[in-house]
N, C-alpha and C positions, 0 to 999 in steps of 0.2 A: 427694534428686536428688543424685548429686554424679558431677565426671568429671574424671580427671584421668591424667596420661600416665604409663606406666608403663615405657616403654622408648622409647629413639630413638638410630636406627643405620643408617649405609647409604642415608641418605637416606628412611627410613622411621621411622613412629614409630606406639607401639601406646596405645592408649585403651581405659581402663577406665571404665566407666560403671554403678552402679547406679540401677534405675529403681524407685519405687515403685508396686504394682500396688494398685488399689484395689476393691472389690465394684462400682463403675462403671466400663462398658468406656469408656462417654465421658472419663470424669476420668482412666481409665489412658491412653487415645489421648493426650490432651491432654498427659499427663506424660510421654509416650513422645516427644512434637513437643518438648516444653522439654529432655528429655536429649539429641536428635538435634541441635538448638539448638547447646546446650551443648559436643556435641562438634566441631561443624562448628567452632564459637569456635576452641576452643582447637587442633584442625589448622588451621585456618586461619591464625593467630596464629603458628605452629611454621613454616607452610609459606613466610610472607613474607619469613622471615630467609634463606630460599635465594638470595633475589633483590638483597639487599643487597650490599653489598661488605664488605672487612675495616676499613676507613678509611684506606686508603693513598690518595694520590694519582692522579689520573686526568689523563686527556688528553681536552678536547672541544674537536676543531679544532687550530691550532696552541697552545691556551691550558690551561696547566697549572691543574688544582682541585683545591684541598687540602680537607680535610672540617673541617669545625667543628664536631665532635664528635658524639657520639646524642642526638638531639632525639626527644623524643615525640609520637605523632600519633594519632589517631582515626579510623579507618577503619569503614568499610559494609560489612557481610558478609551473602548471604543468611540467616547464623545468629544476627546479633547484632552491634553496635558492641563493636571491640574495638581495645584500645591498645596500641601497638609502639612498638619504638625505632628509629630509623634514621639512617641518616647522611646527613648534607645538605652538599652542597659549594659552594663561592665562589673565585670567583677572587682573586687576590691583590691586584687592582684595584678588590675588592668588586662590587655590583650584583646582578645577580638570582642566586639560590640555586639549585641544582640537588639534585635527588632519585633516585639510581640505582636504588632500590626501586620506586619509583611510576612511573619509566617501562620497567623489568624487566618487574613485575610485571601492566603495561598496565592501572594505577590510572586511574579516570575519575574526577573532579572528588576524592572521597574514597573513591569507591568501588571495590569489587573489578570484576573485569572482569564476574565472572558474574551480581552482585546488577546490575549496570547494566546487562546483560541482560535480567533479569526484570522491572525495571522499566521499561527503555523499552517492552519489549514489551506490556506492561500498559496501558501511558501509550499507545501505539498505536490501543487498543482503548477505554480506559475515560478518563472524566475522571478528574483529580488526587485528589477525595476518593473516587471508588470505589478505585483504585487503593490509598488509603492503608487504606482499611478493610478491602479483600481481603488488605492485608498482614497486618492486623491479625489478624483474624480467622481467615485461613488458614495463616498461616508463622509465627504468633507474632512479627513484627516490626512496633515502633511507630515510624513513621519522619513527619518534619515533611513536610505537603504541597509545601512548598517546595522542601526538598533533593529530594522524587521528582520535581518540573519542572525543578528544575536537573541533575538528572544526565538527563532525557529531552532537553533544551536538547541538552548537549554534544554526545551522541548524534545527533540529530537532524539537527544543523547539522555533523557528520562526512558523514553523510549526503547530507546536501544541496552540500556543498563537495565531494565526490567522486561527483556523478552523471555530470561529463562524463568523468573519467579510468577510474573502474571500472567495468568489464564483468562479468557474470553470467552464466557456463554455463549453458546449457539442460539441465533435469532429463534423463534416459535415460530413453526414451520406450519403452514397448511396440511402437508400431506407427510404420509409416513414415508420414513427413509427405509430405501431398501437396497441401492449400491451407492458406493464411495469409490471414484475415481481420483488416485493419485499420479500427479503428471508434473515433471521437470525436465526443463530446458535452458540454454543458452541465450545469449543475445550479446552483442559486441557493444562494449563502449569507451568514449576516448580519454584517458589518463593524462595529468599532468607528466609525469614523468615516465610509465613505462607505456605510454601510446595506448592503442587497439587491445582491450583484454575483454574478456567476457564475464559479463556480469551473469548471474543465477536464477531461475527464479522458478517459485514451485505451484502448484495447485491442488488444493484437495474441495473436491466438488462433490455434492450431496444429490443424489437423485431421486426420486420415486417409484412406485411399481410403474410405471408409464415411460420412463426414461425423460420425466421433465426434469431440469436443474432445479433444485432450490434454496443452492445457497454455496457459493466458494469461500475459500480460505485465501489470502494470498501471500505468498513469502517471497522476499527477495533478499537477496545478497551481493555483497561490489567483489570485484575480481579477488580468484583468492588460488593461488599454489594450492592446489590438494583438496578444495572447497568444503574443508572440514566443518568451517562456521556455517555452511550453509545446510550440510548435510544433518547437522547437529540443530538447527531452526526445526527443519523439516518432521525430524526424531518428533519432539517435543510435540511437534503438533498433530504429529499421526497420533501420537498416544492418547492425547487431552483428546482428539475425537473419537479414539475406538472405545472410552469411558462412556461416550454419550452413545457411540451406537456400535456395541460390541460384537451385536449378530448379524452385521449388514454384511455385503459382500463385495470386497474391496480387492480394484483392477488397479494395475499400474497401466498406465498409456504413455508412452514415448514414441521418440524415433529411435533411428538405429544405435546413437551411441552408447556404448560398450558400460560406460559407469553409472550410467542411467539406469541400464538395469540390475546390474550388482546391488543397486540399492534399493530399488523398486522389490526386488525379488523377497525382500528379507520382511516385507510388509503388506504385499497382498497375495492374494491365493490366487490370481489369475493377471496374465498380461498382454495386453491387447498392444501389437505396432501399429501406431496412426496411417488409418486408412490411405488417407494423402499419400502417406511420403512413397506406400507401397507402391500407387498408382503413379507416382512421377517416375518411379523404374520401370514399369510398362510402356509410360511413354515414350521416354527412351531406348527401349527396346524393339519398339513397332517399327523402324526403318529395317530393324533384320529380319521382320517377317514377312514384309514386302517392301525389299530394297526401292524399287522403283514404280511402284503403284500407289500412289498417295490417297486414292479414296479407299482403296481395301485395306490400306494402311490404317486410316482412321477408324473403318467398320471393325478392323481388327480391334484393337484399342477398346472402342466401346464396349465391345463382346466380351472381352479379356476382365474390364472393368466391372461389368456386370457380374461376370462368374465369379468373380474372386471375393463378390460382396453376398452374392445370394445361395453361392453352390457349397455345400460341405466340401470340405477338404479340396476346395480350388487351389490351391497353395502349391500343393506338390505338383497337382495335374500342368498349371501352366510352369511349373520349374522345369518339368521333363519336357514340355514341348519348347523352352528358352535354350533347352539344351541342344534339342535338334538341329537349332537355326546354327550352330556352331559348323556345320558342316558345307555351308553356303560360302559364296566369296564375297567378301563384306569390307569394308574401308575399313584404316584403321579405327578412326573414331567413335565407328558403330559398334564394329568388333571388340572395342572398350567399354563403350557401355554395354554391352550384352554381358560379359563378363563380369562387370560390378553389378548388374542386376542377378546373374546367375549367384554368383556369392550372398550379395541381400538376402535370398530368397532362401538359400540353403541355410543360410545361418538364423534367419527369423521365420521359417514356416509355420513351427509351432504356435507362434503367436499371432497366427493371421484366421482364426477362427473366426472371420467376417459374419459368415452365415449364422451360424450359433446366437451371436452376439444380437444381430439384427432381430432374429426371433425371438429373443428374450429381453427385446429392448434396452438393449443396455450400450454405452458408448462404444463405438470405435473410430473415433478421432480425438486429436490433442488441440481441437482449436481452442478450447478455453486456456490453454497453458502456450499455446502460440498466441493468442489476443491477450494476454497477460506480459508475455514479453513487450509488447507495445506500448499497454496501458500504463505499467509497473517502471518500465526501462525506458522504452524509446522518445515517449511523448514529455517527458520530464528533461531526462538527463543529456539528450543525443540532439537538442537541437542546434540549430546552424552558429559555431562559432564556441560551442561550449566544450570545456576541458575539464575534469574535477580531481581533487586530492580525495585520496581514499575517504576519509574523515568526513567532508561534507556529503559525497555520494551517499554512503551508509547513512547519514542524518534521514536525505532525504526519502531515501529509500524505508526507513523506518516509518516516518510518516506517512508516506503514499501507502504503503500497505495497509495502515490501520485507516485511512480515508474510505480505499476501495474495497475491505471487507466490510460488509454490508452489518451494522451494528458496534462494530470494534471504536470506532472513534469517540461515539457516547460512552461508551465502557471505558475507556480510558481517563478520558477527562472527570468520569466518576472515580475514580482511584485517585485521580491526581486533586479533585474535591477533597478526599477522605481523607487521606496521608499530607499533602502538600508538597511542594514541590522541594524545596530546600533542604529537607528531612527525606527525600527517598533519594533525593540526589546524592 
C-alpha cells in the first residue's frame, strides 16, 4: 500500500493511493482501511497547515507576540499520529507560548477535534479499556488508555463548565407538544472514598396530544449532600424548555420521596405519583385482603389495579378498604405492609388521579426517568469492579447526558467548533 500527494492547489489536494487486493476479502478490507488511514493522515497533515500563520508577528490584546520559529509536534487524528511543523509564539517578556494553529484548528490536548469527538463519544458509552480495544480493532488506531482518558476529561470538563451558560435547542418535532413531564429519581453508585451513594437523574419529556413521547432531555449529577447542583441544573433546563413551550401542561411524575415533590411542585401544575409504585403497595396489601386464599388474593389485586387506573377517586375508596383490613388477625409482616400502604395512600392520594390522566392521554408512570437511571448511570458507572472519584464520574455523566439527549451532541460540538476548546476552557 502506498499513498502520496499528486497535486495541491486552490485549497484542495489530490492524493493517489494504491491498495493491494488479496484472495481474502477480510484481508483486502483491512488493507483498504490501512489505505484510508494513510490518505487521511496525509490529508490532515496538509490541512493543518491552512490553520497556521506565516510566522509574522501577531497581536494578542495589547501585546505583540513573535514566532520562535517552526517547532515539531505530533497530533493524534482519526487516521493516525502525524507530525507537523508549526509556529509557536511568545511575547518579548517570555512566559507562556501561544500556538495559532492549535487555536485555529480547535486542537484538544494534542488531538484534532474529530478524533476528540470520536474518543469522547466512545468514552461516554464504554470504559477506557473498551474504547482502546475498539479503536485498535475497528479503526486501526493504537492509542494509550491514559491519552484517551485525558481527551475525554478535557471535553467533559468543558461540558461541565458550560452547563450553566450553554443552552441547546429542542430538535424540530413532527407533532405539537401539549404536555411536558418532569421526573427526578436517584440510583446508587460506588465512590472510592464514601462507598455507595445516590446519584441523581432527571428527565424532561415532551408529549403530543395523543400521549406519544417526542423528545426527552436527560440530566445527571454525581452524589452530593443536599443535591444543590442537581436541583440547579434541573431548574435551568426547565426554565429553558418553558421558553419554548410556555403554554404546555407541565406534570411532575416521581415516586414517594418527599424532596422530589418539594422540587416538582414549584414547576408543575399537576403532580402524578408513579402508577407502578402505587400498585407495588397494593401487591404488598393483597395478603391482608385474603390471608389464606391465594387465588382470591390475585383476583383482588388485579381488580384494585384496574380500579385505581380507570375509576375516578379510586385511591380514596381503596384506602378505606385497606383500613378495614386492620381489624383482621394478620402476621407481623403482613400487618406492617398494610400500615405502610395506608400511610402511602394517605400521603399521596391527591396525586393518584390516574383515571382522568388516562382519559386525557397523559403519562401516569415514571418509566422514562427510571429507565434513565439505568441508561445514564447504571450502564456506564456501575459495571463490575467500578469505583469512582467524583470528578471522573461527573465528566462521564456530562458526556453521557449530551450523547443520550437527541441533538445535543452535535450542538455541543458545533459550539466547540465555533469557540475552540482552549478559550472556553
